[in-house]
VOTI-469719 format. One record per atom (N, C-alpha, C): residue in one letter; x, y, z. Coordinates in steps of 0.1 Angstrom, whole numbers, plus 5000, padded with zeros to 4 digits. Layout:
N
AXYZ...
END
This chain:
484
M847509253165M847109373172M847909493166K847009603163K847609703154K848709793163P849809823156P850909893166P850310033168G850810083181G850410233185G851310323175I850910463177I851310573169I852910583171R853410563184R854910573185R855510463177L855010343178L855910233171L855710263155Q854610303151Q854410353137Q855410463132L855410563141L856510663138L857910633138L858010523146L859510493148L859910413138M859010333134M859210233121M859410323108L858510423109L858810513096L859910583097L860510653107L861710693111L862910593108A862710493113A863910383108A864010363093G862810343087G863010333073G863410453065L863110573070L863910683065L865310673067M865810653078M867010653081M867910543073V867310443072V867910323063V868010393047L867010453043L867110503031L868010613027A868310693040A869310793039A870610753041F871010663053F872310623055F873010513048V872110423043V872610313035V873310373022P872810443014P873410493002P874610583006L874410653017L875710733022L876710653025Y876510533033Y877510453036Y878210383024F877610353015F878110303001F879010402994A878310532995A879110642988A880410682996V880210693008V881610713017V882610593014A881910463014A882910353011A883610362998G882810402987G883310402974G884310512973L884010622979L884910752978L886410712987T886110632997T887410623004T888310502996Q887710432992Q888410342984Q889010392972N888210492964N888910552953N890110632958T889810702968T890910802974T892210712978L891910612984L893110532988L893710482976R893010412967R893510362955R894410482948S893910602947S894710702940S895610752947A895710742962A896910762970A898010682969R897610542968R898510442967R899110432954A898510462944A899110462931A899910582930S899610702935S900510812934S901810782942S901710702955S902710672961S903710582957A902810482950A903710372943A904610412930R903810532924R904410562913R905810642916S905710722926S906810812934S907810712937L907310612944L908510512950L909210432936G908310402927G909010342915G909910432908R909610572905R910610642900R911810662909S911610682919S912910682929S913710562927V913110442928V913910322928V914610332914A913710362903A914410352890A915510472888A915410582895A916210682894A917610642901H917510582912H918510512920H919210422913V918510342905V919310232898V920110302885S919310402879S919910472868S921210532873E921210592885E922410662888E923410572892A923110442896A924110342899A924710302887R924010272876R924510232863R925610322857R925710442862R926710532855R928010482861A928010442875A929310392881A929510242881R928810182876R928810032875R928409982863S929009852861S928709772848S927509712850D926909652839D925509572840D925709472848R926809412850R927009282856R927109322872E927609432875E927809482888E926409532895L925509542885L924209592890L923309492898Q923709362896Q922909262901Q922809262917P924009272925P923709292938P922909382944L923109512935L922309622939L920809602937L920609542926L919109502924L918609402935D919409312937D918809222948D918709282962A919509382965A919409452977A918109552979E917609592965E916509672965E915109592968I915209452964I914009372965I913509372979G912309372981G911709372996G911609503002S912309592997S912209723005S911009802999V910309883008V909209953006V908109902996G908109762997G906909692988G907309652974L909009662971L909309622958L909409482956D908709432946D908709272945D909609232934A909809332924A910709282912A911209412906I912309412901I912909532893I913709472881G913709562870G914509492858G915009642851V916309592846V917009702839V917109652824Y916909762815Y916909732802Y917909822794D918409782783D919309852776D918809952766P919510042761P919010162753P917910102743G918009992739G917009922729G915809862735G915609872748G914409832754G914409682758H915709612758H915709482762H916309452775A915809352781A916309342795A917509282794I918309342803I919809292808I920009242821A919109272830A919209232845A917809232852K917609142860K916209122866K916509082879A915709122889A915909062903A914509082910G914208982919G912909002926G912408872931E911008852935E910608712940E910508642926P910408522928P910308432916P909008442911D907908452918D906508452912D906308592907A907108702909A906908822904A907608852892L909008772890L909708802879L909008772865A908108672866A907508642854A906408772848F906308862856F905608962852F906309082846L907709062848L908609172844L908609162828P908309252819P908409222805P909909222800D910209122788D911409112783D911909242776S910709322770S911209442764S910109542766V910609662767V909709792769V910009902759P909209972760P909310102752P910510202758T911310262752T912510322757T912310492759D911210532754D910910682756D909610722760T908910622768T907710632773T907710612787E907210702796E907010672810E905510602812R905510502820R904010452820R904010392836T902610362839T902310302851T901010212849Q900910082852Q899810012850Q899809912862I898509872864I898009772875I898009632871L898709552875L899009392872L898409312883T897909192880T897309092890T898408982890T899108972901T899908862905T899408762915P900008652915P899708562926P899808612940R900508742944R900408772957R899308882958G898608942947G897509032946G898009132935K897309252936K897609362927K898909432928A899709442917A900709522917A900909632908L901709742910L901809862901L903209842894E903109842881E904309842872E904609992869V905910032872V906210172868V907510162860L907310232848L908410222836L908910362837V910210372840V910910512839V912210502828P911910592819P913110602808P914510642814G915510612809G916710662815G917810672803G919010752805G919810772794G920510642790R920710542799R921510412795R920410312793G919110332794G918010252791G917010252801P915810222801P914610232810P914810122822V914210162833V914310062845V912510042849V912309902850V910909882854V910909822868A909909892878A909909842891A908509802893L908409672901L906809612901L906709622917L905809692922L905509712935L904309662939R904309622952R902909562957R902009692960V900709652957V899509732961V898809672970D898609752982D897809702992D896309702989D895509602994D893909612993D893109732999E892709812990E892109932995E891009893003A890109803001A889109753010A889509723023G890809653026G891209623038G891809753046R892409843040R892809963043R891610043048A890510043039A889510133042A888510063052G888609933056G887809853064G887609943078P888709973085P888610043097P887710173097L888010253087L887310363084L886010353081L885510253074L884210233072L883510183085R884110083092R883410043104R883310163115L884210253114L883910363122L882710453118V882610473104V881310543100V880410463102A880310323102A879010253104A878610263119L879610243127L879410263141L878810383147Y879410493139Y878810633142Y877410633136T877110593126T875810593121T874910543130A875110403134A874210313142A874110393155I875110453162I874910523175I874010653172F874310733161F873510833158F872010803157G871710693148G870410643147G869710603158L870510523168L869810473180L869710603189A870510693190A870010813198A868810893193L868910893178L867810963173L866310903176M866410753175M865310683178M864810693195V865710703203V865410723217V865010853219F865610963213F865111103214F863711093207T863611043196T862111063191T861110983199Y861510853204Y860410803212Y860210873224M861110943232M860911033244M860011153239A860411223227A859611323223A858311303220L857911183213L856811133210L855711113222T856511053231T855911023245T855311153253R856211243251R856011363260R855011463252M855211483240M854311583232M853111533225L853111393223L852011353213L851311213222V852011123226V851410993230V850711023245G851611083252G851211113265G849811183265P849611313260P848611363260P847411313254I847611233243I846711143238I845911033247D847010983255D846410863265D845710933276E846111063281E845411123290E843911163284L844111203273L842711243267L841811123266S842410993260S841710883260S841110843274A842010843285A841510813297A840410903303A840611033298A839411123302A838011093295A838111053283A837111023276A836510903280R837210793286R836510663291R835910703305R836610803312R835810833324R834510883322V834310973311V833111033306V832310933302S832610813295S831710703290S831310633303E831910643313E831710553325E830710633335G830410773331G829410853340G830110973346A831311013339A831811143345A830811243338R830711363344R829911453340R830811573333S832011573333S832811653324S834011583320L834711663309L835911583304L837211673310Q838211623315Q839411693320Q840411693309V840711823303V841611853293V843011833297P843911743291P845311743296P845911863296A846811903305A847512023307A848912013297S849411893295S850511883287S850411873273G851511883266G851311853251G851411983243P851411993231P851512103222P850112163221R850112273213R849012353213R848012293206E848112203195E847112143188E846412033196M847111983205M846511883216M845711953226A846212053230A845212143239A843812183232Q844112233219Q842912253212Q841812153211L842512003207L841811893205L841011873217G841711873230G841011843242G840111943244K840312063243K839212163245K838012143236A838112093223A837312063214A836311923220F837011853225F836311723232F835511783244A836011863251A835411893264A834011983259E834112053249E833012123245E831912023239M832511913232M831411833226M830911743236T831611713248T831011653260T829911723268V830211863267V829211933274V827811923266Q828211953253Q827011943244Q826111803243L826711703243L826411573245L825611563256R826111593269R825211593281R824111673280D824111783274D822911863274D822011803264E822411733252E821511663245E820811553252E821811483260E821211353267E820211393277E820311513284E819411543293E818011603286K818311673275K817011683266K816411573262L817211473257L816511353252L815911263263R816311283276R815811213288R814611273289D814411413289D813211493290D812011443281K812611443269K811711393256K811211263259I812011183264I811711023267I810511033278D810811113289D809911113298D808611173295E808611283286E807411333281E806511243271L807411153263L806711073256L806110963262Q806810913274Q806210813283Q804810863290R804910993292R803611033299R802511063290A803011103278A801911113265A801410973263T802410863263T801810743260T800810673271D801310693284D800410653294D799010723293E799010873290E797810933287E796910883276L797810853267L796910773255L796410653258K797110563264K796510443269K795210463279S795310563286S794210593294S793110643288A793310733276A792410783268A791610663260Q792610573255Q792110463248Q791210373255S791610353269S790610263276S789310333277T789410463278T788310543282T787210543271L787910563258L787310543246L786410413244V787410323247V786810173244V785510183254R785710203265R784710193277R783410283273S783710403267S782710493262S781910443251E782610373241E781810303230E781110193235R781510133244R780710013248R779810053255L779610153265L778610213271L777510253262A778010333251A777210393240A776410273235S777110173230S776410063225S775310013233V775609983246V774809943258V773610053256G773810163258G772810273257G771710263243R772510233234R771610193221R770710083223L771409963228L770609853233L769609883241A769809953253A768809973264A767710043258A768010153247A766810213243A766010123235G766410033229G765609933221G765009823230L765709793241L765209693247L764209723259A764009853260A763009893270A761709843269H761209863255H759909813253H759809653255E760809593251E760709453251E760709403267I761609473276I761409443288I760209473296G759609603290G758309633296G757209533295N757109473283N756109373278N756009273289P757209193293P757209093304P756809153317I757209273319I757009333332I755309353332S754809393322S753409413322S752509283325A753209183317A752509043319A752509003334I753809003340I753908963352I752909053363L752909183361L752009263370L750509213369G750109163355G748709123353G748708983361F749608883360F749508763367F749508803383E750308903387E750208923402E748808973405D748109043396D746609103401D745708973400L745808883391L745108773392L745408683405L746408673408L746708583420L746208653433L746408773432L745908863445L744408853445S743808863435S742408863434S741708723439G742408603440G742108503444G741108443436G740308323441G739408253433G740108153424L741308133424L741908053414L742407923419D742107793413D742507673419D744107643418P744507543425P746207533425P746707523412E746107453402E746807443389E747007573382E745807663384E746107783377E747007883384Q747107863396Q748007953405Q749307913401R749607773399R750807703395R751407763381D750407743370D750607803359D750907943356F750208033367F750708173365F751908203373L752308133381L753708143388L754808093377E754707993371E755507943360E755808053351R754508103345R754708203336R755408343341M755108363353M755808483359M757208463360K757708323363K759108293366K759808293351K759108243341K759808253327K759908393324E759208473325E759108623321E760308683330T760408653344T761208703352T762608663347E762808543343E764208483339E764508543325R763508573319R763908643305R764408783306I763708853316I764308983320I765808983326N765908883335N767008873342N768108843333R768008743322R768908703313R769308843304V768408903299V768809013291V769609123298L769109153310L769909243320L771209203322R771409073326R772608993328R773509023317Q773008993305Q773908993293Q774509153290L773609223293L773809373291L774909433302L774709373314L775709403325L776909353322D776909233318D778309143314D779109233304F778409263293F779109323282F779609483289A778909543296A779209693298A780209683312R780209593320R781009593331R782609643328P783209733334P784509763333P785509653337A786609653328A787709553333A788609603343A788309563357A788809613369A790209563371T790409433366T791609343367T792109273354P793209263353P793809173341P792809063339R792608983349R791808863350R790408893344A789809003348A788509033342A788609063328Q789509133325Q789609183310Q789909063300E790908973304E791408853298E791608883284P792608973282P793009013268P793608903257E794108803267E794608703259E793908573259A792708563266A792108443270A791308393254P791408283251P791008223239P789408243239G788708283229G787308293226G786708213217S785508183217S784708103209S783908203198V784208183185V783608283176V781908243178A781708123177A780308063177A779508123190E780008113201E779308163212E779308323211S780108373208S780108523207S779008573198V778908493186V777808543175V776508503183E776408393190E775008353195E774808473207D775608513215D775308603223D775008733219V775708793207V775008913200V773708883193S773508773188S772108743183S771108753193A771308703204A770308703216A770108833220L771308933220L771009063225L770309143216L770409123202L769809213192L768409163188R768109033188R766808993182R765709063187P765709083201P764509173206P764609323204H765709363200H765909513197H765009563185K764509683188K763509743178K764209773165A765609793164A766309813151A766209693142F766209573150F766209433142F764909373141R763709453146R762409403144R761809373128D762409473122D761909453105D763309413099V764409373105V765709333098V765809183099E766209113087E766308963090E767708953093L767808883103L769308843108L769508703104T770508673097T770808523093T772408493098L772308373105L773708343110L774208203101E775308213097E776008103089E777308073093L777207983105L778507943111L778807783106E780207793104E780807653103E780807573115P780507443113P780707373126P782007363133D782307333145D783707303150D784507403147L784307533149L785307643146L786407633159P787607663154P788607663164P788607783174Q789107783186Q789207883195Q790108003188V790008113192V790708243185V791208313199A792308383194A793108473202A792408613205F791208593208F790408733208F789308693220S789108763230S788308733242S787008733237R785908663244R784608663241R784008803242S784308873253S783609013255S784109103243Q785309103239Q785809183228Q785109163216M784909023213M784208973201M782809033200V782209013213V780809063212V780809203210Q781809273216Q781609443213Q782009473198V782909393193V783109433179V781709413169L781309273172L780109213165L778909313166L778709353178L777509433183L777609573174N778909633175N778909753166N778709733152L779209633146L779109613134L777609583129L777009513136L775509463134L774609573136L774809673146L774009793149L774109883137N775509913131N775809993120N775009923108A775209803105A774409733095A772809763094A772409743107A770809773108A770609913103D771410003110D771010153107D771210163091A771910093084A772310123071A771310073062T770709933065T769709893056T768209933061G767909963073G766510013075G765609883075A764309923076A763309833075A763309743063G763009603065G763109533054G764509483049G765709523057G767009493052G767309343057K768509303052K769009183055K770509193059V770809123070V772009113076V772508973080I773608933072I774308793071I775508813082V775508713091V777008673098V777408553096R778708543090R779308423086R780608393095A780908273097A782108243105A782608123097L783808143091L784508043082L786008013087R786207873086R787607833089R788507863080T789607933084T790707953076T792207873080P793207873071P794307813076P795107863089S794707983092S795508063102S794508093115G793208073112G792208073123G790808093118V790008203121V788708203116V788508343111R787708353099R787308473095R785808513095V785308593102V784008633104V783708763096E782408743089E782008853078E780608883084V780409023081V779109073084V778709153071Q777809113064Q777409153052Q775909223053D775509333047D774209383047D774009413032N772709443029N772209483017N771909623015G772509713022G772209853023G772809923011P772910053012P773610123001P775110102999G775810043009G777310023008G778010143014I779310143010I780010243018I780610353006R780310473010R780810543001R782210562996A782410602984A783710582979A784710702986D784210812989D785110922995D785410883010I784910783016I785410763029I785810623032K785710543021K786210413021K787510393027D788510483022D789910463024D790210513041K789410583045K789410643060K788410583068L787810503065L786510443074L786910403088F788010343090F788410313104F789210423112E789210543107E789910633112E788910693124P789410753134P788610813145P787710923139F786510933144F785711033140F785111053126V785410933118V784810933105V783410853106T782310923102T781110853104T780010903092T779210813088T778210853077T776910873081K776810893096K775510913103K775511053104D774111093107D773811253108D774311293122V774711433123V775111473135V774311433147G775111393157G774211353170G773811223168S774211133158S773711003157S774910923161G776210953158G777110863161G778510953164T779510893172T780710953174T781810943165G781610843155G782610823146G783810743153L783710683165L784710623170L784610463171G783410423167G783210273169G783910193161L784310203149L785110133137L786510153142A786810253144A788310263150A788610203163I787810183172I787910113184I788009963179C787109933170C787009773166C788409733160R788909823151R790209793146R791209783155G791209873166G792309873175G792209733183L791109693186L790909583194L791309443185V790909443175V791209323165V792809343161E793409443159E794709433155E795609423168A795209463180A795709423192A795909273194A795009203189A795009043190A795708983180G796309063171G797008993159G796108973147G795009033148G794009013136G794009133129A793009133118A792909233108A791409243105I791209373102I789709403099I789609483086T788709463077T788709533065T787109553063A787009653054A785709693048A785709703031G784509653026G784409663011G783009663007D782809642994D781509612988D781009452989A779909442992A779109312992A779109272975P779109142974P779109082958P778009152951E776709152957E775609212949E775309352953R775209382966R774809512971R775109532984G775509652989G775709663003G777109663007A777309643020A778709653025A778909513031L780209483032L780809353036L782309393047F782009373058F783109383067F783609243071S785009233070S785809103073S786609113084I786709013093I787509013104I788408873102E789708883102E790608793102E791208763118L791008663124L791608623138L792408533138P793508533144P794308403145P793908303155R794408193152R794008073160R794708073175A793808053186A794408063199A795807963198P796807993207P797707903208P797507793215G798107673212G797807533221G796607483215
END
């Protein structure tokens, strides 16, 4: 878990204090030890001079042999470990002191030089003080206390003070950060969380420094702007939804209109064909009403009348089934599998009596046992009817139109090929766009192919247009296999 801002700042402050106080501590410790060492050396030097002066003064009144008791009496006082008296030539004539310290007294010393030096003895460090005199020099060996031991209490006091100061600074910093920075940030975070849960406005924290107040104010203004943008976005979404519903309604209307237009074109061509059987029926009725017919002739006329009536009924029923609006989802059956072969046969039956195909050769080339496709039968009839009527218009009298149905790995491909003039190059790329037509004004809406593409693509298929191998146009429809 990532540490918070308080902990990070406190860790940073602790690191800075370590960098600041640790060198300071060692500097104070070194300075203290040097000061104590200097003071001790000065004190020992003065002490050694005093002892040497006292011994020199006593030598004036005593012989060298009588000095021994005096030297023995001096040992142990004020840290004196050993003392030696030397003749004017610098040779030792009397020594006194602790046995382990006597070995460090020199046997001969300079007679005209005063010196001090630090020696290391079994008892620790010692200061040797050489003081010249009229009757010979005197050497005093004094113990020097450990400066580190003497400086220890002071250094511990400095360390304790530093630790207390650092802890107090950390506590103060923690409280200051909580009050001035972390607290307002937590309040601002809680306010932002309330906004994310549905609050309409952001409550700016009242505490904290000026920068936090400005930050809170900026967040509040941003929240208001985001709410306004959200409302505008919701309005846009509602508007787009309404537009989508209107487009769906318009699409349904266009599909219905195009279907009715196709039916109208069929009805105009079929009027004559339906009129012929009606005329025959009327003739048979006149013969029956005139009488004088034997029963076999009457039955033959009735059977002929029935066949003509069934023919008219079949044609009209096909037209009604094709033009009937989809009132319910079940009637429309957008996902019901369809048979390509049956759809092609239905379209062929509708178009063969049409006057547009009276002088046009319609050929069907269907592979046997074609699979069911994910395209309803009525939609397939509408698409094929549109393509075949367009092909008949393009070829004119004496033209040829071929409908092929081929099995593909993914489903069925249906091709409509004619031997007309083909597709103009200037409209080939936009042939399936709405209101694009090659017919004369008033002869077409330019919506038929656009609606065909919409129906095919809605079923997961594709429709394309191109040139036939020899001459004319070739429309290809790729339909996916029905699931299951």
